C-alpha positions, 0 to 999 in steps of 0.5 A: 126329280133333281136328287135322282139326276144328281145321283146318276151324274155322280154314279156316271163320274164314279163309273169314268173314274174306275174305267180309268183307273183299272185301265191305268192299273193294266197299263202299269203292269202290261208294261212292268210284265213287258219289261220283266219278259224283255229282261229274262228273254233278252239272254237266251236270244243272244245266245241263239244268235251265236249258234252256228249249225255247221260249226257246232256239228263239226264241233260235235263229230270231232268230240265224238270222234266219229270222223265222217263230216258229210255236207248236209243241206241246212236248208228250212 
């Protein structure tokens, strides 16, 4: 009976250590993925913040030489 109880305790300890290891690896990988995603999305986000629909539309009209800039309701 003593050996069985001792074995069960060791198995429980191993199970807890295994779970801890998996959680640790998951958090590390998640952190690395978040850092990678942030580094790839940030430049795109910065470029999107510079977009001015009215100015870009006016530039397009001039480049295409349509010479008609009509007011447009830009609300979404």
